[in-house]
C-alpha positions as CSV (number, residue, x, y, z in Angstrom):
1,M,24.1,-4.9,39.8
2,A,25.8,-8.3,41.5
3,R,23.3,-10.1,39.4
4,A,23.8,-8.3,36.5
5,F,27.5,-9.0,36.8
6,A,26.9,-12.8,37.6
7,G,25.0,-13.1,34.3
8,F,27.5,-11.5,32.3
9,L,30.3,-13.8,34.0
10,V,28.2,-16.8,33.4
11,F,27.9,-15.3,29.1
12,V,31.8,-15.0,29.4
13,V,32.5,-18.5,30.7
14,S,29.8,-20.1,28.6
15,T,31.0,-18.6,25.3
16,A,34.7,-19.5,25.9
17,V,33.5,-23.2,26.4
18,A,31.7,-23.3,23.7
19,A,34.6,-21.6,21.3
20,G,36.7,-24.4,23.0
21,A,34.6,-26.9,21.9
22,A,34.7,-25.6,18.5
23,G,38.2,-25.1,18.2
24,C,38.5,-29.1,19.3
25,A,36.0,-29.9,16.6
26,A,37.9,-28.3,13.9
27,S,41.4,-29.8,15.0
28,S,40.1,-33.1,15.1
29,P,40.8,-33.9,11.1
30,A,44.5,-33.6,12.0
31,S,44.2,-36.3,14.5
32,E,42.5,-38.5,12.2
33,D,44.0,-41.5,9.9
34,P,45.3,-39.2,7.0
35,R,43.9,-42.1,4.7
36,A,40.4,-41.3,5.7
37,F,40.7,-38.3,3.8
38,F,40.8,-39.8,0.2
39,A,37.9,-42.3,0.8
40,G,35.1,-41.8,-1.4
41,K,36.4,-38.8,-3.3
42,T,37.5,-38.1,-6.8
43,L,41.2,-38.2,-7.7
44,T,42.3,-36.1,-10.8
45,Y,45.0,-37.2,-12.6
46,I,46.8,-34.8,-15.3
47,V,48.4,-36.3,-18.1
48,A,50.4,-33.7,-20.2
49,T,49.8,-34.9,-23.7
50,E,46.9,-36.0,-26.1
51,A,45.3,-39.4,-25.3
52,G,47.3,-42.0,-26.8
53,G,50.9,-42.6,-26.6
54,G,53.3,-43.6,-23.8
55,Y,52.7,-41.0,-21.2
56,D,49.0,-41.4,-21.5
57,A,49.4,-45.2,-21.2
58,Y,51.7,-45.0,-17.9
59,G,49.5,-42.3,-16.6
60,R,46.1,-44.1,-16.9
61,L,47.5,-47.3,-15.8
62,V,49.4,-46.1,-12.6
63,S,46.5,-43.4,-11.6
64,Q,43.9,-46.2,-11.5
65,Y,45.8,-48.3,-9.0
66,I,46.7,-45.6,-7.3
67,G,43.1,-44.5,-6.9
68,K,42.4,-48.4,-5.9
69,R,44.9,-48.1,-3.1
70,L,43.4,-44.6,-2.0
71,G,40.1,-45.8,-2.0
72,V,38.7,-42.9,-4.0
73,R,35.2,-43.2,-5.3
74,N,37.0,-42.7,-9.0
75,V,39.8,-41.4,-11.0
76,V,39.5,-39.0,-14.0
77,V,42.5,-38.7,-16.2
78,K,42.4,-35.0,-17.9
79,N,44.6,-34.7,-20.9
80,I,46.3,-31.2,-21.0
81,P,48.8,-31.1,-24.2
82,G,50.8,-28.3,-25.2
83,G,54.3,-27.0,-25.1
84,G,56.2,-30.1,-24.7
85,H,54.3,-30.7,-21.5
86,I,54.5,-27.2,-20.2
87,V,51.0,-26.7,-20.3
88,G,50.0,-29.4,-18.4
89,A,53.2,-29.0,-15.9
90,N,51.8,-25.6,-15.2
91,E,48.1,-26.4,-14.5
92,L,49.3,-29.2,-12.1
93,Y,51.7,-27.0,-10.4
94,R,48.8,-24.3,-9.8
95,S,46.5,-27.0,-8.4
96,R,44.9,-27.1,-5.2
97,P,47.5,-28.9,-2.9
98,D,45.0,-31.2,-1.0
99,G,46.2,-34.5,-2.4
100,L,43.5,-35.0,-4.9
101,T,45.1,-33.5,-8.0
102,L,48.4,-35.3,-9.5
103,G,50.0,-35.5,-12.6
104,M,52.6,-36.9,-15.3
105,F,54.7,-34.7,-17.4
106,N,57.9,-35.2,-19.4
107,S,61.3,-35.4,-17.1
108,G,62.7,-33.1,-20.1
109,L,61.2,-30.5,-18.2
110,I,64.2,-30.5,-16.0
111,Y,65.9,-28.9,-19.2
112,A,63.4,-26.2,-19.3
113,Q,63.8,-25.3,-15.7
114,L,67.9,-25.3,-16.1
115,L,67.3,-22.9,-19.3
116,E,65.0,-20.8,-17.6
117,R,62.4,-21.5,-20.8
118,R,60.0,-18.8,-21.1
119,G,56.3,-19.9,-20.4
120,F,57.2,-22.4,-17.8
121,H,56.2,-21.4,-14.4
122,A,56.5,-24.7,-12.6
123,R,59.5,-25.1,-10.2
124,L,60.3,-29.0,-10.0
125,D,62.2,-28.5,-6.8
126,R,58.8,-27.2,-5.3
127,M,56.8,-30.2,-6.4
128,S,55.3,-32.7,-4.3
129,W,56.7,-35.9,-5.4
130,I,54.9,-39.4,-5.4
131,G,57.3,-41.6,-6.9
132,K,58.4,-42.8,-10.8
133,A,57.1,-45.8,-12.9
134,G,59.8,-46.0,-15.4
135,G,62.9,-44.6,-16.6
136,E,64.5,-46.0,-19.6
137,P,68.0,-45.6,-21.6
138,R,67.9,-43.3,-24.8
139,V,68.4,-44.8,-28.2
140,L,69.2,-43.2,-31.3
141,V,67.3,-44.8,-34.1
142,T,67.7,-44.1,-37.7
143,S,65.3,-45.2,-40.4
144,T,66.0,-48.0,-42.7
145,L,65.5,-45.7,-45.9
146,S,68.4,-43.3,-44.7
147,G,71.0,-45.8,-45.4
148,F,72.7,-44.7,-42.1
149,R,73.5,-48.0,-40.0
150,S,76.4,-46.7,-37.7
151,I,77.6,-43.4,-36.2
152,D,80.6,-43.4,-38.6
153,D,77.9,-43.7,-41.5
154,V,76.5,-40.4,-40.2
155,R,79.9,-38.8,-39.8
156,R,81.2,-39.8,-43.4
157,A,77.6,-38.6,-45.0
158,G,78.9,-34.8,-45.4
159,R,75.3,-33.3,-44.7
160,P,73.7,-33.3,-41.5
161,L,71.2,-36.0,-40.3
162,L,67.5,-35.1,-40.3
163,V,66.4,-35.7,-36.6
164,A,62.6,-35.6,-36.0
165,A,61.7,-33.9,-32.6
166,G,58.2,-32.7,-31.1
167,G,59.1,-29.0,-30.2
168,V,61.8,-26.7,-28.9
169,G,61.0,-27.4,-25.3
170,T,60.6,-31.2,-25.6
171,E,62.8,-34.0,-24.3
172,G,63.4,-35.2,-27.5
173,Y,64.7,-32.0,-29.1
174,I,66.9,-31.0,-26.1
175,E,68.7,-34.4,-25.5
176,A,69.0,-34.8,-29.3
177,T,70.9,-31.3,-29.5
178,L,73.0,-32.0,-26.7
179,L,74.0,-35.5,-27.7
180,T,74.6,-34.8,-31.1
181,A,76.8,-31.6,-29.6
182,A,78.7,-33.7,-27.3
183,L,79.6,-36.2,-30.0
184,G,80.1,-33.3,-32.7
185,L,77.2,-35.1,-35.1
186,P,76.3,-32.8,-38.1
187,T,72.3,-32.9,-37.5
188,R,69.3,-30.9,-38.5
189,V,66.4,-31.0,-35.9
190,V,63.0,-31.3,-37.9
191,L,60.3,-29.8,-35.2
192,G,56.5,-30.9,-34.8
193,L,56.9,-34.2,-35.3
194,A,55.9,-36.1,-31.9
195,S,56.9,-39.9,-30.9
196,R,54.4,-41.4,-33.4
197,D,54.2,-38.8,-35.9
198,A,58.2,-38.8,-36.1
199,Q,58.2,-42.5,-36.6
200,L,55.6,-42.2,-39.8
201,S,58.0,-39.3,-41.0
202,M,60.9,-41.7,-41.3
203,M,59.1,-44.7,-42.5
204,R,58.1,-42.2,-45.4
205,G,61.7,-40.9,-45.7
206,D,60.8,-37.5,-44.9
207,T,63.2,-37.4,-42.0
208,E,66.1,-39.9,-40.9
209,A,66.4,-40.2,-37.1
210,Q,64.8,-39.9,-33.5
211,L,66.3,-40.1,-30.2
212,V,63.8,-41.9,-27.9
213,S,63.1,-44.1,-24.9
214,A,63.9,-47.8,-25.5
215,S,60.3,-48.6,-25.3
216,T,59.2,-45.8,-27.6
217,G,61.8,-46.9,-30.2
218,R,60.4,-50.6,-30.3
219,P,57.6,-50.5,-32.6
220,I,59.9,-49.2,-35.5
221,L,62.8,-51.4,-34.7
222,D,60.7,-54.6,-34.4
223,G,59.1,-53.9,-37.4
224,G,62.1,-53.4,-39.7
225,Y,61.8,-49.8,-40.4
226,G,64.7,-48.7,-38.3
227,T,68.1,-49.2,-36.6
228,A,69.5,-48.4,-33.4
229,I,72.9,-46.9,-33.6
230,M,73.7,-45.4,-30.1
231,R,72.1,-45.8,-26.6
232,V,72.9,-43.5,-23.5
233,G,72.8,-46.1,-20.8
234,S,71.5,-49.6,-20.1
235,G,68.6,-51.4,-19.2
236,P,65.6,-53.7,-20.3
237,G,64.7,-53.9,-23.9
238,V,68.2,-52.2,-25.4
239,D,70.6,-54.2,-27.2
240,E,73.6,-54.2,-25.6
241,R,75.4,-54.8,-28.5
242,V,74.7,-51.2,-29.5
243,P,77.7,-48.7,-28.9
244,D,76.8,-46.5,-25.9
245,A,77.6,-43.1,-26.2
246,A,79.8,-42.9,-23.3
247,S,82.3,-45.0,-25.0
248,L,82.5,-42.6,-28.2
249,L,83.2,-39.3,-26.2
250,T,86.8,-38.0,-26.4
251,T,86.1,-34.6,-24.4
252,D,85.2,-33.6,-20.9
253,D,82.5,-31.4,-22.2
254,G,80.7,-34.2,-23.9
255,R,80.8,-36.3,-20.9
256,R,79.2,-33.8,-19.1
257,L,76.4,-33.4,-21.6
258,V,75.9,-37.4,-21.8
259,A,75.9,-37.7,-18.0
260,L,73.3,-35.0,-18.0
261,I,70.7,-36.9,-20.3
262,Q,71.5,-40.4,-18.5
263,S,70.5,-38.7,-15.1
264,V,67.1,-37.2,-16.9
265,A,66.6,-40.6,-18.3
266,T,66.7,-42.3,-14.9
267,L,63.7,-40.5,-14.0
268,G,60.9,-41.2,-16.5
269,R,57.0,-41.6,-16.2
270,W,57.3,-39.8,-12.4
271,T,54.2,-38.9,-10.6
272,A,53.7,-35.6,-8.8
273,G,51.6,-33.1,-6.8
274,P,51.4,-29.3,-6.6
275,P,53.6,-27.7,-3.9
276,G,52.2,-27.9,-0.7
277,I,50.8,-31.2,0.1
278,G,50.6,-31.9,3.9
279,A,53.4,-34.3,4.9
280,D,50.8,-36.6,6.2
281,R,48.9,-36.8,3.2
282,L,52.1,-37.1,0.9
283,A,53.0,-39.8,2.9
284,V,49.7,-41.5,2.4
285,L,50.2,-40.7,-1.7
286,R,53.8,-42.2,-1.6
287,D,52.6,-45.4,-0.1
288,A,49.8,-45.8,-2.7
289,H,52.0,-45.2,-5.3
290,A,54.5,-47.8,-4.2
291,A,51.9,-50.2,-3.5
292,A,50.1,-49.9,-6.9
293,L,53.5,-50.6,-8.6
294,A,53.9,-53.9,-6.6
295,D,50.5,-54.7,-7.5
296,P,50.6,-58.0,-9.6
297,E,47.8,-56.7,-11.7
298,L,49.2,-53.6,-12.6
299,L,52.6,-55.4,-13.6
300,S,50.7,-57.9,-15.6
301,A,49.1,-55.0,-17.6
302,A,52.3,-53.4,-17.9
303,K,53.8,-56.5,-19.3
304,R,51.0,-57.0,-21.7
305,L,51.1,-53.1,-22.8
306,E,55.2,-53.4,-23.0
307,L,55.5,-50.6,-20.4
308,P,58.6,-51.3,-18.3
309,I,58.3,-50.8,-14.8
310,Q,61.5,-49.2,-12.7
311,P,59.8,-47.8,-9.7
312,M,61.2,-45.2,-7.4
313,D,59.9,-44.2,-4.1
314,G,58.9,-40.4,-3.6
315,A,61.7,-39.5,-1.3
316,A,64.1,-40.8,-3.5
317,L,62.7,-39.0,-6.4
318,A,62.8,-36.1,-4.5
319,D,66.3,-36.1,-3.8
320,A,67.3,-37.2,-7.1
321,V,65.5,-34.2,-8.8
322,A,67.1,-32.1,-6.5
323,R,70.6,-33.2,-7.5
324,V,69.9,-32.8,-11.3
325,L,68.8,-29.6,-10.9
326,A,72.3,-28.7,-9.0
327,Q,74.3,-28.6,-12.2
328,P,77.5,-26.8,-12.1
329,P,78.2,-23.4,-14.0
330,A,80.1,-25.3,-16.5
331,T,77.5,-27.8,-17.5
332,L,74.8,-24.9,-17.6
333,S,77.0,-23.4,-20.1
334,L,77.2,-26.1,-22.3
335,L,73.5,-26.6,-21.8
336,H,72.9,-23.2,-22.8
337,A,75.4,-23.7,-25.7
338,A,74.0,-26.6,-27.1
339,D,70.4,-25.3,-26.9
340,S,71.4,-22.5,-29.2
341,R,72.8,-24.3,-31.8
């Protein structure tokens, strides 16, 4: 009996020691350098547009240099267009939060969340924010064929200005609607025309205007096919002689709407991950993003591609997103009213 009990006791103690060793082995990754996790792995980077265009160019450039800093084996850029960036953002939001799936989508989805847009399931306040690469003033560009050379020309026309935009949920549509509501301009938005298609339609004379980021508007302006008649904010690539919308406003409601547009405009070309990325890995990703945007090779490539780089680190970006989502009821009411025009 005594020998049997002793044998049982040895079994229990041995099992406990083995379990303790297994527990230590399981917990050891937590004590490793979190940067080592990325070595030799594949980073998937979602771009919520079709291949080509500004977002795709930024996404491919930024993701490759983030991958370089992380030491991953390769970077796979995955284009997921649809719904004015909503489809790609939703896909990113649902991704596994291991730090190996990141992405870029339109900052105009701030409006989608504020407006509680159907089909938009991501919650920007829960995303893991890595950093941003851009952020540009907006420019209202009219086509040469339209004959509109100023805001006064639009006011005197006696008919709506035909403004091209990608779709109801897109940044271009919402901001064009907000801006023209703030200024009391007569407009009609023509949907289904993304940036390049919109510019071609303006050159054909099918539409007359487009509200775009400064860099997106450069081709049509530099080619002599359009005129910048108004801007929202200041920055690289913008002619300061073009009237700022803020100087044209006469009401507090208008100022609130333009302030919202300007806040969103500063957050362009951001990189995010799904909710729940661990703090250690998130810190590594943020450091890699910051180092990537300071890399002379990236800056040289961005200059050749005419992609302005105006970085913001992930922590500051997370705070900025939280602030712009915390709109007062009065501004939300104006936003809903403008969106229903």
